[in-house]
C-alpha positions in Angstrom: 0.0 0.0 -0.1 1.4 3.4 -1.0 1.7 6.1 1.5 1.6 9.9 1.2 4.1 11.8 3.3 4.5 15.3 4.5 8.0 16.6 5.3 8.9 19.0 7.9 12.1 20.5 9.3 13.1 19.4 12.8 15.1 21.6 15.2 15.6 19.3 18.1 18.1 17.0 16.3 20.3 19.8 15.1 18.6 20.5 11.7 18.3 24.2 11.2 15.2 25.4 12.7 13.6 27.9 10.4 11.9 30.5 12.7 9.2 33.0 11.9 11.1 36.0 10.6 10.8 39.5 12.0 10.6 40.9 8.5 8.1 42.9 6.4 5.7 40.5 4.7 6.4 39.7 1.0 3.7 41.4 -0.9 2.5 40.3 -4.4 2.6 42.8 -7.3 -0.7 44.0 -8.7 -2.3 41.5 -10.9 -2.4 43.8 -13.9 -1.1 41.9 -17.0 2.2 43.0 -18.4 2.8 42.4 -22.1 5.3 39.7 -22.8 7.9 41.2 -25.1 10.3 39.5 -27.5 13.5 38.0 -26.1 15.7 40.5 -28.0 13.7 43.4 -26.8 14.5 42.6 -23.2 17.9 40.8 -23.6 19.8 43.2 -25.9 23.2 43.3 -27.3 24.3 45.4 -24.2 23.0 42.9 -21.8 25.6 41.1 -19.6 24.6 37.5 -19.2 26.0 34.6 -16.9 24.8 31.1 -17.6 24.0 28.6 -14.8 21.1 27.1 -12.9 19.3 30.3 -14.0 21.0 32.5 -16.6 21.4 35.9 -14.9 21.1 38.9 -17.2 21.9 42.5 -16.3 20.7 45.6 -18.1 22.2 48.7 -16.5 20.9 48.5 -12.9 18.2 45.9 -13.6 18.6 42.2 -13.0 16.8 39.3 -14.6 16.5 35.5 -14.0 16.0 33.3 -17.1 14.4 30.2 -15.5 14.3 27.1 -17.7 11.0 25.3 -17.9 12.8 22.1 -16.8 13.4 23.8 -13.3 9.8 24.8 -12.8 8.2 22.9 -9.9 11.5 21.6 -8.8 12.4 22.3 -5.0 15.1 24.9 -4.5 16.9 25.5 -1.3 17.4 29.1 -0.4 20.1 29.8 2.2 21.3 33.2 3.5 24.8 33.7 4.6 26.6 36.6 6.3 29.5 37.9 4.2 30.6 41.1 6.1 29.5 42.6 9.4 30.9 45.6 11.4 33.8 45.3 13.8 32.8 43.9 17.2 29.9 41.9 15.8 28.9 38.7 17.7 28.3 36.9 14.3 30.9 36.6 11.6 31.3 36.4 7.9 30.6 32.9 6.5 27.9 32.0 8.9 24.5 30.6 7.8 21.6 32.6 9.1 18.5 31.3 7.3 17.1 28.4 5.1 13.9 28.0 3.2 12.6 25.9 0.4 10.9 27.5 -2.7 9.7 26.5 -6.1 8.8 28.3 -9.3 5.7 27.4 -11.3 3.8 29.0 -14.3 0.9 31.0 -13.1 -2.1 32.6 -14.7 -2.0 35.5 -17.2 1.8 35.5 -18.0 2.9 35.2 -14.5 5.5 33.0 -12.6 4.5 32.1 -9.1 7.0 31.5 -6.4 5.8 29.2 -3.6 7.3 28.8 -0.2 7.5 25.0 0.3 6.5 24.3 3.8 5.3 20.8 3.3 6.0 18.3 0.5 4.0 15.5 -0.9 6.6 12.9 -1.5 4.4 10.6 -3.5 1.0 10.1 -4.9 -1.2 7.6 -3.2 -4.2 5.5 -3.9 -5.2 5.9 -0.2 -8.4 7.8 0.2 -6.8 10.0 2.9 -4.4 11.4 0.3 -7.2 13.7 -0.9 -7.6 15.2 2.5 -3.8 15.6 2.8 -3.5 17.4 -0.5 -6.4 19.8 0.3 -4.9 20.6 3.8 -1.4 21.3 2.7 -1.2 23.8 -0.1 2.1 25.7 -0.3 1.6 29.5 -0.1 2.4 31.7 -3.1 5.1 34.0 -1.7 5.7 36.2 -4.7 4.3 36.7 -8.2 6.6 37.9 -11.1 5.6 39.0 -14.5 7.1 37.1 -17.4 9.0 39.8 -19.3 10.0 37.6 -22.2 10.1 33.8 -23.3 13.5 32.4 -24.1 14.9 32.0 -27.6 13.7 28.4 -27.9 10.5 29.1 -26.0 11.7 26.8 -23.1 12.4 29.4 -20.5 10.9 32.5 -18.9 12.6 35.8 -18.1 11.5 37.6 -15.0 12.9 40.8 -13.3 14.3 40.3 -9.8 15.7 43.6 -9.1 13.1 44.7 -6.5 12.8 41.2 -5.0 16.5 41.2 -3.8 16.9 45.0 -3.3 13.9 45.5 -1.0 13.4 43.9 2.3 11.3 40.7 2.4 11.5 37.4 4.3 14.0 36.0 1.6 16.3 38.9 1.0 16.4 40.8 4.3 18.5 40.1 7.5 16.7 37.4 9.3 15.0 38.2 12.6 17.6 36.5 14.7 20.4 38.4 13.1 18.6 41.7 13.5 18.1 41.0 17.2 21.8 40.0 17.6 23.0 43.3 16.0 20.3 45.5 17.3 18.9 46.4 13.9 15.5 48.0 13.3 14.1 49.6 10.1 15.8 49.2 6.8 17.2 52.3 4.8 16.1 51.6 1.2 18.4 54.3 -0.3 21.4 52.5 1.4 20.6 49.1 0.2 21.9 47.7 -3.1 22.6 44.6 -5.1 26.4 44.1 -5.0 26.6 41.1 -7.4 24.8 38.1 -9.0 26.6 35.0 -10.2 25.4 31.7 -11.7 26.8 28.3 -11.3 25.6 24.9 -12.5 23.5 24.0 -9.5 23.0 27.4 -7.7 22.9 31.1 -8.1 24.4 33.5 -5.5 23.2 37.0 -4.9 25.2 39.4 -2.8 23.5 42.5 -1.3 24.6 45.4 0.9 21.9 46.3 3.4 21.7 49.2 5.9 19.4 49.3 9.0 18.7 51.7 11.6 20.3 50.9 15.1 19.6 52.7 18.3 23.0 52.3 20.0 21.3 50.8 23.1 22.5 47.6 24.7 21.5 44.4 22.9 19.6 42.0 25.3 19.0 38.5 23.9 16.9 35.9 25.9 19.1 34.0 28.4 22.2 36.0 27.5 23.9 38.9 29.4 23.4 42.4 27.9 25.9 43.3 25.2 27.0 46.8 24.3 25.8 48.1 20.9 28.3 48.1 18.1 30.4 51.2 17.6 28.8 51.8 14.2 25.4 52.0 15.9 26.6 54.3 18.6 28.3 56.8 16.2 26.1 56.6 13.2 22.8 55.1 14.3 23.0 52.7 11.5 24.7 49.3 10.6 25.5 48.0 7.2 25.9 44.4 6.6 26.6 42.3 3.5 24.5 39.1 2.8 24.8 36.4 0.3 21.6 34.6 -0.8 22.2 31.2 -2.5 19.4 29.4 -4.5 20.4 25.8 -5.0 18.6 23.0 -7.0 17.7 20.1 -4.9 18.0 16.6 -6.3 15.2 15.6 -8.6 15.0 12.1 -7.1 15.5 12.1 -3.3 18.2 9.9 -1.9 17.2 6.7 -0.2 16.6 7.3 3.5 18.0 5.5 6.5 15.7 5.4 9.5 16.8 7.5 12.5 17.6 5.6 15.7 18.3 7.2 19.0 21.0 4.6 19.8 23.3 6.0 17.0 24.3 9.7 17.1 23.1 11.2 13.8 21.3 14.4 13.2 17.8 13.9 11.7 15.0 15.2 9.6 11.5 13.8 9.4 8.3 13.0 7.7 4.7 12.8 9.0 3.2 9.7 7.3 -0.5 9.3 6.6 -2.2 6.2 5.2 -5.7 4.6 5.4 -4.6 1.8 7.6 -3.3 4.0 10.4 -5.0 4.7 13.8 -2.6 7.6 14.5 -0.2 9.8 12.4 3.4 8.4 12.4 6.6 10.3 12.5 9.1 8.8 10.1 12.6 10.1 11.0 15.7 9.7 8.9 19.4 10.4 9.4 21.3 13.2 7.8 24.3 12.0 5.6 25.9 12.3 2.2 24.8 10.3 -0.7 27.7 7.7 -0.9 27.2 4.9 -3.4 29.5 2.4 -5.2 30.1 2.9 -9.0 27.8 0.6 -11.0 30.9 -1.3 -12.3 32.1 -1.9 -8.6 28.7 -3.0 -7.2 29.6 -6.7 -7.2 33.0 -6.1 -5.6 31.3 -3.9 -2.8 28.7 -6.6 -2.1 31.6 -9.2 -1.8 33.1 -7.0 0.9 36.0 -5.4 -1.2 36.8 -1.8 -0.7 35.8 0.4 -3.6 35.9 4.1 -4.3 32.6 5.9 -4.2 30.7 7.2 -7.2 31.4 10.7 -6.0 34.0 11.5 -3.3 33.3 13.9 -0.5 35.8 16.7 -1.2 36.6 19.6 1.2 38.7 22.5 0.1 40.8 24.7 2.4 39.8 28.3 2.2 42.6 30.2 0.5 42.4 32.8 3.3 43.9 30.1 5.7 47.5 30.8 6.7 49.7 28.4 4.7 51.4 26.8 7.7 48.0 25.4 8.9 46.7 24.1 5.6 48.4 20.6 5.6 47.0 20.0 9.1 43.5 21.1 8.0 43.7 18.6 5.2 45.0 15.9 7.5 42.0 16.4 9.8 39.6 15.9 6.9 41.4 12.8 5.6 41.4 11.3 9.1 37.8 10.1 8.4 38.9 7.7 5.6 39.6 5.0 8.1 36.0 5.2 9.3 34.6 5.1 5.8 36.6 2.0 5.0 34.4 0.4 7.7 31.4 1.2 5.4 33.2 -0.4 2.4 34.6 2.8 0.8 38.2 3.7 0.2 39.3 7.3 -0.5 35.7 8.4 0.3 36.7 11.8 1.7 39.6 14.0 0.6 41.0 17.4 1.7 42.5 19.6 -1.0 44.0 23.1 -1.1 41.9 25.6 -3.1 43.5 26.1 -6.5 44.1 29.9 -6.0 44.8 30.6 -9.7 41.9 28.6 -11.1 39.4 31.3 -12.2 36.8 28.6 -13.2 36.2 27.9 -9.5 34.4 30.0 -6.9 33.9 29.7 -3.2 30.2 30.6 -3.9 29.7 27.5 -6.1 27.5 25.2 -4.0 29.3 22.2 -5.5 32.3 22.9 -3.4 32.6 22.2 0.4 35.0 24.5 2.2 36.7 24.8 5.6 36.2 28.6 5.9 38.7 30.6 7.7 37.0 33.4 9.8 39.1 36.3 11.1 37.6 36.5 14.4 38.6 36.7 18.2 36.0 34.0 19.0 37.7 31.0 20.3 35.6 28.4 18.6 34.8 26.4 15.3 31.7 24.8 14.1 30.6 22.4 11.3 27.0 22.8 10.0 25.5 21.0 7.0 22.6 21.9 4.7 20.5 19.0 3.7 17.6 17.9 1.6 14.6 17.8 4.1 13.0 15.1 2.0 15.8 12.5 2.5 18.4 13.9 4.8 21.0 14.1 2.0 23.7 16.7 2.7 23.7 19.1 -0.2 26.1 21.7 1.1 28.6 21.8 3.9 31.4 23.8 5.4 33.5 24.1 8.5 33.6 27.5 10.1 37.1 28.0 11.6 37.6 31.1 13.7 41.2 32.3 13.9 41.2 32.6 17.7 40.4 29.0 18.3 44.2 28.5 18.5 44.0 30.3 21.8 41.4 27.9 23.1 43.5 24.9 21.9 46.6 26.3 23.5 45.0 27.0 26.9 43.4 23.6 27.0 46.6 21.8 26.1 48.6 23.9 28.5 46.6 23.2 31.6 45.8 19.5 30.8 49.0 18.3 29.1 51.9 20.4 30.3 52.7 18.0 33.2 53.3 15.2 30.7 54.3 17.0 27.5 57.3 19.5 27.8 56.3 21.1 24.4 53.1 22.4 26.2 55.0 24.4 28.8 55.1 27.7 26.8 52.8 30.5 25.8 53.6 30.0 22.0 53.5 26.4 20.7 55.7 25.0 17.9 54.0 25.0 14.5 54.0 21.3 14.6 52.1 21.0 17.9 49.6 23.7 17.2 49.1 22.1 13.8 48.2 18.8 15.4 45.8 20.5 17.7 44.2 22.1 14.6 44.1 18.7 13.0 42.1 17.3 15.9 39.7 20.1 16.1 39.1 19.9 12.3 38.4 16.2 12.5 35.8 16.8 15.2 34.0 19.5 13.1 34.1 17.5 9.9 32.4 14.7 11.8 29.4 17.1 12.4 29.3 18.0 8.7 29.1 14.2 8.0 25.9 14.0 10.1 27.4 13.0 13.5 26.2 14.5 16.8 28.3 14.7 19.9 28.7 11.6 21.8 29.4 12.8 25.4 29.1 9.3 26.9 32.1 7.8 24.9 34.9 9.0 27.3 33.2 7.1 30.2 33.8 3.9 28.5 37.5 4.0 29.1 38.7 2.9 32.7 40.5 5.6 34.4 43.6 3.4 35.2 43.8 2.6 31.4 44.5 6.3 30.9 47.8 5.9 32.7 48.7 2.6 30.9 51.3 3.8 28.4 51.1 0.9 26.1 47.3 0.6 26.1 46.4 4.3 25.8 48.9 5.0 23.0 47.5 2.1 21.1 43.8 2.7 21.7 43.5 6.4 22.5 41.8 8.0 25.6 38.3 7.9 24.3 36.4 5.8 21.8 34.9 8.9 19.8 36.4 12.1 18.6 32.8 13.4 18.7 33.0 13.7 22.6 34.3 16.8 24.3 37.2 14.8 25.7 40.0 17.1 24.9 43.3 15.7 26.2 44.5 13.1 28.6 44.6 15.0 31.8 44.7 11.8 33.9 48.2 10.6 32.8 50.9 11.5 35.3 54.5 12.8 34.5 55.9 9.5 35.6 53.8 7.6 33.1 55.9 8.8 30.2 52.9 8.8 27.8 53.6 10.3 24.4 51.4 12.4 22.2 49.6 9.3 20.8 48.1 8.8 24.3 47.3 12.5 24.9 45.4 13.6 21.7 42.0 12.6 20.5 41.6 10.6 17.4 38.9 8.8 15.3 37.8 5.9 17.6 35.9 2.7 17.4 32.5 4.4 18.0 33.2 6.8 15.1 34.1 3.9 12.8 31.0 2.0 13.7 28.7 5.0 13.4 29.9 5.8 9.9 29.6 2.1 9.1 26.1 2.0 10.3 25.1 5.3 8.6 26.9 5.0 5.3 26.9 1.3 4.4 25.1 1.1 1.1 22.1 -1.2 0.8 20.2 -1.6 -2.4 17.0 -2.7 -0.6 13.5 -1.3 0.1 13.1 1.4 2.9 11.3 -1.1 5.1 14.1 -3.7 4.7 16.8 -1.2 5.2 15.2 -0.2 8.6 15.0 -3.8 9.7 18.6 -4.5 8.7 20.0 -1.3 10.3 18.2 -2.0 13.5 19.6 -5.5 13.7 23.1 -4.1 13.2 22.6 -1.9 16.3 21.3 -4.8 18.5 24.1 -7.2 17.4 26.8 -4.6 17.6 25.9 -3.3 21.1 25.6 -6.9 22.4 29.0 -7.7 21.0 30.7 -4.5 22.1 29.0 -2.2 24.7 31.7 0.5 24.1 29.7 1.4 20.9 27.1 3.0 23.2 25.9 6.4 22.1 25.7 8.5 25.3 23.9 11.6 23.9 24.9 15.2 24.2 24.9 15.6 28.0 21.6 17.2 28.5 19.9 14.3 30.6 21.7 14.5 34.0 23.5 11.3 33.4 26.9 11.7 35.0 28.5 9.4 32.4 27.7 11.9 29.6 29.4 15.1 30.6 31.5 17.5 28.6 35.2 17.8 29.1 35.5 14.7 31.3 37.5 11.5 31.1 37.2 8.0 32.4 34.7 5.7 34.0 35.0 7.4 37.5 34.8 11.2 37.8 36.3 11.1 41.3 39.4 9.0 40.4 39.9 11.0 37.1 39.5 14.4 38.8 42.0 13.5 41.6 44.6 12.8 38.9 43.7 15.9 37.2 44.1 18.0 40.4 47.5 16.5 41.0 48.5 17.7 37.5 47.0 21.1 38.2 49.2 21.4 41.3 52.2 20.6 39.1 51.1 23.4 36.7 50.7 25.8 39.6 54.2 25.0 40.9 55.7 26.0 37.4 53.2 28.7 36.4 55.3 31.7 36.6 58.2 29.9 34.9 56.1 28.6 31.9 54.3 31.9 31.3 57.2 34.3 31.4 57.8 36.3 28.3 59.7 39.5 27.8 57.7 42.8 28.5 54.7 40.8 29.8 52.9 42.6 32.5 51.7 39.3 34.0 48.9 39.0 31.5 50.1 35.5 30.6 50.2 34.5 34.2 46.6 35.9 34.9 45.2 34.1 31.7 46.7 30.7 32.7 45.8 31.1 36.3 42.3 31.6 35.3 42.6 28.5 33.1 43.8 26.4 36.0 41.0 27.6 38.2 38.5 26.9 35.4 39.8 23.4 35.0 39.6 22.8 38.7 36.0 23.9 38.6 35.3 21.5 35.7 36.7 18.6 37.7 34.6 19.6 40.7 31.4 19.9 38.7 32.1 16.5 37.0 32.1 15.0 40.4 29.0 16.9 41.6 27.0 15.5 38.7 27.4 12.0 40.1 25.2 12.9 43.1 21.6 12.0 42.2 22.6 11.0 38.8 20.2 8.8 36.8 21.7 6.7 34.1 19.7 6.7 30.8 20.3 4.2 28.1 17.8 4.2 25.2 16.7 0.7 24.4 14.2 -1.0 22.2 11.8 -3.6 23.7 14.2 -6.4 22.3 17.0 -5.3 24.7 16.8 -6.4 28.4 17.0 -4.2 31.4 15.7 -0.7 32.4 16.3 2.5 30.6 16.6 4.6 33.7 18.8 3.4 36.6 19.9 5.5 39.6 23.7 5.8 40.2 25.0 3.4 42.9 24.9 4.7 46.5 28.6 4.0 46.9 29.5 6.1 43.9 27.4 9.0 45.2 29.0 8.8 48.7 32.4 8.7 47.0 31.5 11.9 45.2 30.5 13.9 48.3 33.6 12.6 50.1 35.7 14.0 47.2 33.9 17.4 47.4 34.4 17.6 51.1 38.1 16.8 50.8 39.1 18.7 47.6 36.7 21.5 47.2 35.0 22.5 50.6 38.2 21.9 52.5 39.9 25.2 51.4 42.1 24.3 48.4 45.1 26.3 49.5 47.2 25.1 46.4 45.2 27.7 44.4 46.0 30.5 46.9 49.7 31.1 46.1 50.2 34.6 47.3 53.4 35.0 45.2 51.0 34.5 42.3 47.9 36.4 43.5 49.8 39.5 44.5 50.9 39.8 40.9 47.4 39.3 39.6 44.7 41.2 41.5 43.9 43.7 44.2 42.7 41.8 47.2 39.2 43.2 47.3 37.3 40.0 46.5 37.2 36.5 47.7 38.4 35.3 44.2 38.3 32.1 42.3 38.3 29.6 45.3 35.2 31.1 46.9 33.4 31.3 43.6 34.1 27.7 42.7 33.0 26.6 46.2 29.8 28.5 45.8 29.1 27.2 42.3 29.7 23.6 43.4 27.5 23.9 46.5 24.8 25.5 44.5 24.7 22.5 42.1 25.0 20.0 45.0 21.9 21.4 46.8 20.0 22.2 43.6 16.4 21.2 43.3 17.5 18.7 40.6 19.6 16.8 43.1 17.2 17.1 46.0 14.1 16.0 44.1 15.9 13.2 42.2 17.0 11.7 45.6 13.4 11.8 46.9 11.9 10.5 43.8 14.4 7.6 43.1 13.9 6.5 46.7 10.1 6.7 46.3 10.3 4.6 43.1 12.9 2.1 44.1 13.0 2.0 47.9 15.7 3.4 50.2 17.5 0.2 51.1 20.3 0.4 48.5 20.0 4.1 47.4 21.4 7.2 48.5 18.8 9.3 50.3 18.3 13.0 50.8 18.9 12.5 54.5 22.3 10.9 53.8 23.3 13.6 51.4 22.6 16.4 53.9 24.2 14.6 56.6 27.4 13.9 54.6 27.7 17.5 53.2 27.0 19.0 56.6 29.7 16.8 58.1 32.3 18.1 55.7 31.3 21.8 55.6 30.8 22.1 59.3 33.7 19.9 60.3 35.0 22.6 62.8 32.0 22.1 65.0 33.5 18.7 65.9 37.3 19.7 65.8 36.9 23.2 67.4 39.6 24.4 65.0 39.6 28.1 63.8 37.4 28.5 60.7 39.3 30.3 58.0 37.7 33.0 55.8 37.0 30.7 52.9 35.2 28.2 55.2 33.3 31.0 56.9 32.1 32.2 53.5 31.2 28.6 52.5 29.3 27.9 55.7 27.2 31.1 55.3 26.6 30.1 51.7 25.4 26.6 52.9 22.7 28.2 55.0 21.6 30.5 52.2 21.4 27.6 49.8 19.3 25.6 52.0 16.8 28.5 52.5 16.8 29.1 48.8 15.9 25.4 48.3 13.1 25.8 50.8 11.7 28.9 49.0 12.0 27.2 45.8 9.9 24.2 46.9 7.2 26.4 48.6 6.8 29.4 46.4 8.6 29.6 43.1 8.8 28.1 39.6 11.9 26.5 38.1 13.0 26.2 34.6 13.5 22.4 34.8 9.9 22.1 35.6 9.1 23.6 32.3 11.5 21.3 30.6 9.5 18.3 31.7 6.1 19.9 31.7 3.4 20.9 29.3 4.0 24.5 28.0 1.2 26.7 28.9 0.0 24.8 32.0 0.3 26.2 35.5 3.7 24.9 36.7 4.8 23.9 40.1 8.5 23.7 41.0 9.8 20.2 40.7 10.5 20.1 44.5 6.9 21.3 45.2 4.6 19.1 47.2 7.5 17.1 48.5 9.1 16.5 52.0 12.0 18.6 51.0 11.0 21.9 52.8 10.1 20.2 56.0 13.3 18.1 56.1 15.6 21.1 55.3 13.9 23.2 57.9 14.3 20.6 60.5 18.0 20.2 59.5 18.6 23.9 59.9 17.0 23.8 63.5 19.3 21.0 64.4 22.3 22.9 63.0 21.4 26.0 65.0 21.2 23.8 68.1 24.6 22.3 67.5 26.2 25.7 67.0 24.8 27.0 70.2 26.1 24.0 72.0 29.7 24.4 70.8 29.8 28.2 71.0 31.0 28.3 74.6 34.1 26.2 73.6 35.1 28.4 70.6 38.2 30.6 71.4 39.0 32.0 68.0 37.3 35.4 67.7 36.6 35.4 64.0 35.1 31.9 64.3 32.9 32.9 67.3 31.6 36.0 65.7 30.9 34.1 62.4 29.0 31.4 64.3 26.8 33.9 66.1 26.1 35.6 62.8 25.0 32.3 61.3 22.7 31.7 64.2 21.0 35.0 63.6 20.7 34.3 59.9 19.0 31.0 60.6 16.7 32.5 63.2 15.7 35.4 60.8 15.2 32.9 58.0 12.9 30.8 60.0 11.0 33.7 61.3 10.5 35.1 57.9 9.0 31.9 56.8 6.4 31.9 59.5 6.0 35.7 59.7 7.2 35.8 63.3 8.9 38.8 64.9 12.8 38.4 65.0 14.6 38.7 68.3 18.4 39.3 68.3 20.6 36.6 69.6 
């Protein structure tokens, strides 16, 4: 039975989510008929013409598209890219900002209609429901163009597009998100112009210069700190940007799809499927990937298991703006993926090449070319998007955005994580070879995204911590099974382990090879059969090798799936990491020293050390109340959600009491601090303690402990009472030892009381964002700790703490400690009185 399908863009899985644009609506021209002229009357001897997907014609300041009849009713992918922005912009040249699908068709009375394709009927159907589907899903006509002339052979139509690209509309203007990011308001028509139009075999590129009013006020985006307006806005009240609009022909026959499966980390697109035999509408998700097929003459070899070259290689070019010393490393990062494609049966499937700078037949705007774009920006980052056919998931266009300043990020990571074990990391400027290898690793990661792969934050958890110190093992196998994890460098290895670069740097791992094999193995079978086979691959592979587990992107409170972590035990890994940070601190002044430096190097790297220590601390904190999530089908045994073991959670709290809440004096080297900052603030140590305590006593942790106990019983689980008891024992240790309480501990203890009161208020009165994450939008929301025993338990705990402080006060001889404890008593008393509206009496 045939089915009719509707295709929609998904945002959740990483596909570009096309938002409603904050733009003037596209208005149709008046329906008055314009006489169709002869071709020679419109396209004269003085016309400049460029052949391609559409032939572009230019007469003076007027532009025309000559659209072949063969392209009518074909889907066209329209993408908008930033070319140039003012200095200080938070977005940069080369970034994708919008994506839509359109089609052209002959209209009535000498018109060409342009439709915005929001839903696509993938096939006709004999199902009765298909009539209803067609009637309910007509694509809107976004624009009407007059046919100015028919082509020479009467197989094309000439339309004028000058106003379409020069005036603001939802296709040509700066998209709403970009306008908000730059603080743009109304367009200036007299300062907007078409800069160029070029045609290529499968796309046309239109560059426009657009000017908008800008107030000069701070820019405030949701969930982001306010950002000062750009200087151009402050001084001139306007901002000019340059945009490129690409119109690309989508394949006439969509690629065969491979069904998306949550157990393998691919981006996805999707269909809604309707058929007469359904009792509910079905979502049919497919993975995003390149079309990789054997050549017809090699098909039998491929089926026999021989490696063959694909019909069409995946070729990435290096932007000619890339400094020459880095190009070979960028190419190496691209070519790294060939070992993964070999698992899918293809050799030389992907290749990196230098852009032929003197070849005038090639253009970076030609959609046939994939490019690692070099962006001159102080942003320390890189990214790897892809543009794909929403009907099939076929990647049509791709690039890697490579910000110049990512080298600082790579340097700083490698310095604080690898300097104890790699002498080459003990300097502020790395050798070309070392920086090149860091670039290679980062390029490999980003290219993985362009191939369709998502982050796999659980992969690093599959390596036992002690194996990270095993020289022979880690150099042979690498420190994580996937380069798609955020597992930067082997910070567990110690100086005495003598581990080389091979055991420090990430590489393409066994998961990456398997994921490419699963996603790219060619099968000449029906869609239904492909789904059955690919699902069986997953079941068989995971049963044979659990290290092929896809752990997701770290958004599910599963402590195994964290960013920037290593090993199967956060406490052991972080303990080794802290030992290495202490080694770095002992040599920090020596390794950061450069002539005429006013201790900026020292400040930068001290902050990196403190940040790394905070990462380790938060890795450990996530183990408390962690619930492991492992997506399964009904064919796989065991639960999907399993609470972390009690022993592991107690180990985590013991670590925090020992390494974080007990003042980490190794970070408080006065010889360093007195060169970096005026002592007017508590500094990094106090900030880290406060952040960790906030996470440890968060509503996520408190309620998870309560609910897992409720669901599974308390006999073998870590309970809320045990957590508070263990944390209190560490933070208030001086109540037992009667030792002086240092300033950091005093600050921590006051914060402890504040956090508990905050948790009580959260449970009794407020609403928390996590509740919205799990709840229905639009409904009245309760905090996730609401209607639980948490407020009563925490209140009782504070009363007991108050009584204990009172009992030990007479024995306290240190004045600062005594004053501090009396202050805490008053805070608890006032907090309790406020809750019950009682008058407060001074202690």
